[in-house]
C-alpha positions in Angstrom: 10.2 -74.1 -140.6 9.8 -70.3 -140.5 6.2 -70.9 -139.4 7.5 -72.9 -136.4 10.0 -70.2 -135.4 7.4 -67.5 -135.7 5.0 -69.5 -133.5 7.8 -70.1 -130.9 8.6 -66.4 -131.0 4.9 -65.5 -130.6 4.5 -67.9 -127.6 7.6 -66.4 -126.0 6.2 -62.9 -126.4 2.8 -63.9 -125.0 4.5 -65.6 -122.0 6.6 -62.5 -121.4 3.6 -60.2 -121.5 1.6 -62.5 -119.2 4.5 -62.8 -116.7 5.0 -59.0 -116.8 1.3 -58.4 -116.1 1.2 -61.0 -113.3 4.2 -59.5 -111.6 2.5 -56.1 -111.7 -0.6 -57.5 -110.1 1.5 -59.1 -107.4 3.3 -55.9 -106.6 0.0 -54.0 -106.5 -1.4 -56.6 -104.1 1.6 -56.3 -101.8 1.4 -52.5 -101.7 -2.3 -52.6 -101.1 -1.8 -54.9 -98.2 0.8 -52.6 -96.7 -1.5 -49.5 -97.1 -4.4 -51.3 -95.5 -2.2 -52.4 -92.5 -0.9 -48.8 -92.1 -4.4 -47.4 -92.2 -5.7 -50.0 -89.7 -2.8 -49.1 -87.3 -3.7 -45.4 -87.7 -7.4 -46.0 -87.1 -6.6 -48.0 -84.0 -4.4 -45.3 -82.6 -7.0 -42.6 -83.2 -9.7 -44.7 -81.6 -7.5 -45.4 -78.5 -6.6 -41.7 -78.2 -10.1 -40.6 -78.6 -11.3 -42.9 -75.7 -8.5 -41.5 -73.5 -9.5 -37.9 -74.5 -13.2 -38.7 -73.6 -12.2 -39.9 -70.2 -10.1 -36.9 -69.5 -12.9 -34.5 -70.7 -15.4 -36.3 -68.4 -13.0 -36.0 -65.5 -12.3 -32.3 -66.2 -16.0 -31.6 -66.5 -16.6 -33.0 -63.0 -13.9 -30.8 -61.4 -14.7 -27.5 -59.9 -12.3 -24.6 -59.7 -11.0 -24.0 -56.3 -8.6 -21.2 -57.2 -9.1 -18.0 -59.1 -6.2 -16.7 -61.1 -6.1 -13.0 -61.7 -3.6 -11.8 -64.2 -2.8 -8.2 -63.5 0.2 -7.9 -65.7 3.8 -7.5 -64.7 4.7 -6.0 -61.3 8.1 -4.4 -61.2 10.0 -4.1 -58.0 12.9 -1.6 -58.1 15.4 -2.1 -55.4 17.6 0.9 -54.8 21.1 0.1 -53.4 21.3 1.6 -49.9 24.6 0.9 -48.2 24.6 0.1 -44.5 27.4 0.1 -42.0 28.9 -3.3 -42.3 32.5 -2.7 -43.2 32.6 1.1 -43.7 32.6 4.1 -41.4 29.5 6.3 -41.3 31.1 9.0 -43.4 31.9 6.5 -46.2 28.4 5.0 -46.0 26.9 8.5 -46.3 29.1 9.2 -49.4 28.1 5.9 -51.1 24.4 6.5 -50.4 24.6 10.0 -51.8 26.4 8.8 -54.9 23.7 6.0 -55.4 21.0 8.7 -55.2 22.8 10.9 -57.6 23.2 13.7 -55.2 26.2 15.8 -54.2 27.9 14.6 -51.0 26.0 16.0 -48.0 29.1 16.5 -46.0 30.8 19.6 -47.5 33.5 19.9 -44.9 36.9 20.5 -46.3 39.7 18.1 -45.3 42.0 19.2 -42.5 45.2 18.9 -44.5 45.9 20.9 -47.6 46.6 19.4 -50.9 50.2 20.1 -52.0 
């Protein structure tokens, strides 16, 4: 009877090992199929993009330049504020222009009335 139990136990262990190994093979097969599919998709995308790139290169090679771009750096334009007579009297415009230039007022006349 002990021999029978040992043989059943041995058959169960062998079946467990065989099942475990078969499951591993099946998982490996599935992951290999997924990897191959992903690689095929990537290869197809690269092939498609390379044909597009070849067509663009051929088209660019056939074009001739019709414009010349000369890069001479940055050009600065400085606009100085010069006030014109729009709303102010000529004396006020003169004072504002002198202040914008950083000069003393050109009209040095003293006011008629005294300061109390």
